[in-house]
N, C-alpha and C positions, 0 to 999 in steps of 0.2 A: 488772174482777174484783171481786167483791161482798167488801165488807168490807175493802178496801185503803184507803189514808189519801190522800188526792188529793195531787199532788204539793206544793204550795204547805203544806200542813202539815206534808209530811215533813221536809222540810230540816231536817239534822242541827244546822245550825249557829244556828239560831233556837233549838230544842231546848235545847242545852247550853248556850246563852248565857244562858237563863233570862229572856228577851226576854217583854215583853207587850204587848198592842195597846195601852195606853197609850204605849209606846215608837214604834209606827206611828205612832199618831196625832198624837203630838207633832212626828213626823218631818215629818209631811204638814203640819200647821199651820203648823210653822217655816218650811216653803218654800213655803206659799200666800204667809204674812205678811211672810215676809223679816223676822222680827222675833221674837227669843225670849218679851219681854216680853208683844207682842201675841198671840204662839202660845198662851200662857199664859192669859192674860184670855180665847182665845174656846175655850178648855177649860176653864175656871172653877177653875185651879190656881195656885199660885205661883209669880212666876218662879223661883225657887231650884228647885225641885221640876222644872220644864221643864228646868234647866240641865243638873241631875242625870241626867234621863233621856235626854236628848243626850248627856251623856258616858257614860253605860251603854251607848247604842248605838253611838256611834264608839268605846269599847273593844272592842264585842262585834263590830264590823266591821274592828278593827285600823287604822282611817285616819279621818282627821277627813273628816267630811261636809260642814260649812260653815264657811266663812272668817268669823270675828266682825269686826265694823266698829264704829265709834261709832255709826255709821248703820243700823246693822243688820246681817243676814248676808246671806251669797251662797253657792249652790251650788260646793262643788270640784268641781273637775273631775279623774275619775281614768278612766284608759285603762288596757286591761289588754295589756302589752307583756313 
């Protein structure tokens, strides 16, 4: 239908939570590097800013997305039961 919003952009949770592209970029960088500091460096931002973006994303999702470890991060396993 002309003028309709593509489904990926119409997700209410994304719009309501005020998430931005930087949140998703940070999520992908953390997943790729397995380290918040390295992800921050890759995206030319500070580690505290990267941690805050991840916390905001986790708050919007309502669950932890990564397990934090001294040696890096690991994706959390979530199932819908």
